[in-house]
C-alpha positions, 0 to 999 in steps of 0.5 A: 963591534965590527970585530965580532960581526960575521957576514954570512954570504950565500950566493950562486952565480946569479944572486946573493943574500948577505946575513949578519951574525952579531953574536957567534952562534946567534941569530942571522939577520938578513940585510935586504939592502945587500941583496943583489942579482945579475944585472942586464949589464952582466947579461949583455952578451948572453945572445952572442952566437957561437961561430961554426966552421963547416967542413968541406969533407962532410956534413959535420961542423965544429964550433970555433968560439968557446964563448959561454955567455952564461959563464961570462955573466956569472963571472961579472956578477961574482966579481962585483960581489967580491969587490963589495966584500973586499971593500967591506973588509977594507972598511972593517964592516965585518970581522969574520966572513963565511961564504956558502955557494955552489963549487964553481961560484965559491972557487971564483969568489975565493980567487977574487978576494984580496988578502985582507978579505981572505984573512977574515974568511972563517969558513966556506962551504960548497952548497947551493942553499940560496933559498934556505931560511935564516934558521936553516942557514944558522944551523948549517953555519953551526955545523960548519964551525964544528971541528 
């Protein structure tokens, strides 16, 4: 059964929804127990201020720290999601995987997948469609699979 099961993961850098497709081109069933969002732990350093260096030659200054707290929180969240997908692949919870996320999040997720999870990656799409209805996602998935 799990060999035919497809997980359709729709995410951005702050939230994820996971759907199951039990029959190819069939209905998508959302798994609310798999829904996740950035946690307070992911955002714990979001208030970290950048350091500024002032010049003695004029009123300008430059930033000495390129720390981006929002990007850090996004990466922590996506790393946690990738761990979940990797464990699912290892435990054979799904036979196929589809990722739909904005380009930066999608690229980061791909990098974090283990070889075992990557083998199950059937398709991916660089789209922000976290709030789309299941039927709209099903049509998008159908279009993704068309040659």
